[in-house]
C-alpha positions as CSV (number, residue, x, y, z in Angstrom):
1,Q,68.4,140.0,101.3
2,V,64.9,139.9,102.7
3,Q,64.3,141.6,106.0
4,L,61.1,142.0,108.0
5,V,61.7,144.2,111.0
6,E,59.1,144.5,113.7
7,S,58.8,147.3,116.2
8,G,56.3,148.8,118.6
9,G,56.1,146.1,121.2
10,G,56.5,146.7,124.9
11,L,54.8,146.6,128.3
12,V,51.2,147.8,128.5
13,Q,48.5,147.7,131.1
14,P,45.3,145.7,130.6
15,G,42.9,147.7,128.5
16,G,45.7,149.6,126.8
17,S,46.7,149.8,123.2
18,L,49.8,149.2,121.1
19,R,50.6,149.6,117.5
20,L,53.1,147.2,115.9
21,S,54.9,147.9,112.7
22,C,56.8,145.7,110.3
23,A,59.1,147.2,107.8
24,A,59.9,145.0,104.8
25,S,62.8,145.2,102.4
26,G,64.1,142.9,99.7
27,I,60.7,141.8,98.5
28,T,58.0,143.2,96.3
29,F,55.9,144.0,99.3
30,K,52.7,144.8,97.5
31,I,52.2,141.3,96.0
32,Y,52.7,139.4,99.3
33,R,50.0,138.4,101.7
34,M,51.2,139.8,105.0
35,G,50.4,138.4,108.4
36,W,50.9,138.8,112.1
37,Y,51.5,135.7,114.2
38,R,52.2,135.3,117.9
39,Q,53.7,132.8,120.3
40,A,53.1,132.8,124.0
41,P,55.4,130.9,126.4
42,E,54.9,127.1,126.0
43,K,52.3,127.5,123.3
44,Q,52.4,127.0,119.6
45,R,52.7,129.9,117.2
46,E,49.3,131.1,116.0
47,L,47.9,133.3,113.3
48,V,46.6,136.6,114.6
49,A,45.6,138.3,111.4
50,F,46.5,138.5,107.8
51,I,45.9,141.0,104.9
52,T,46.0,140.0,101.3
53,K,47.5,142.1,98.5
54,D,43.9,143.2,97.7
55,N,43.5,144.4,101.3
56,I,41.2,141.5,102.4
57,Q,41.6,141.1,106.1
58,N,41.1,138.0,108.3
59,Y,41.4,137.7,112.1
60,A,41.6,135.1,114.7
61,D,38.4,134.9,116.7
62,S,40.3,135.9,119.9
63,V,41.2,139.3,118.5
64,K,38.2,140.2,116.3
65,G,36.9,143.6,117.1
66,R,40.0,144.6,119.1
67,F,42.9,144.3,116.5
68,T,43.2,145.9,113.1
69,I,45.7,144.9,110.5
70,S,46.7,147.3,107.7
71,R,49.4,147.9,105.2
72,D,51.0,150.8,103.5
73,N,52.5,149.6,100.2
74,S,54.1,153.0,99.5
75,K,56.2,152.5,102.7
76,N,56.5,148.7,102.5
77,T,55.1,148.5,106.0
78,L,52.6,146.3,107.8
79,Y,50.8,147.4,110.9
80,L,48.8,145.9,113.7
81,Q,46.7,148.2,115.9
82,M,45.9,146.4,119.1
83,N,43.2,147.8,121.4
84,S,41.7,146.5,124.7
85,L,44.7,144.4,125.4
86,N,44.4,141.7,128.0
87,P,47.0,139.4,129.6
88,E,46.2,136.6,127.2
89,D,47.6,138.7,124.4
90,T,51.1,138.5,126.0
91,A,53.3,136.9,123.4
92,V,56.1,137.5,120.9
93,Y,54.5,138.9,117.8
94,Y,56.0,138.0,114.4
95,C,55.5,139.5,111.0
96,A,55.4,137.1,108.0
97,A,55.2,137.5,104.3
98,S,53.5,134.8,102.3
99,A,54.0,134.1,98.6
100,A,51.6,131.2,98.8
101,V,49.6,129.7,101.7
102,R,52.4,129.4,104.2
103,P,54.7,132.1,105.3
104,T,57.8,132.5,103.1
105,Y,59.7,135.0,105.3
106,W,59.6,135.8,109.0
107,G,60.6,138.7,111.1
108,Q,62.6,138.3,114.3
109,G,59.6,139.1,116.6
110,T,58.7,141.8,119.1
111,Q,57.6,141.2,122.7
112,V,54.2,142.3,123.8
113,T,53.5,142.1,127.5
114,V,50.2,143.0,129.0
115,S,50.4,143.3,132.8
116,S,49.4,145.6,135.6
């Protein structure tokens, strides 16, 4: 079956960095558009960044210049490098695989907390 397993979340101080990973199995990873979404308490889930099968990247305005999405098709793994984190980045971060416009598969999420 399809599995997307996120890791790398945790507690970090403002200004710090984290690197999230998403290990995919059960799909032909290289043909999927992959994305990172996040959901903060009492807020709707929002798109953070996505990367196409051709490595075209797109970012939410709130993370441009601070976050970098990448993929390693040889390892079936998606990454999100997050720098200059601030408390507004606190959320559960989800990995998603999209065969079309909307996500087809979701991971279980990993908590990122930015706090001093």
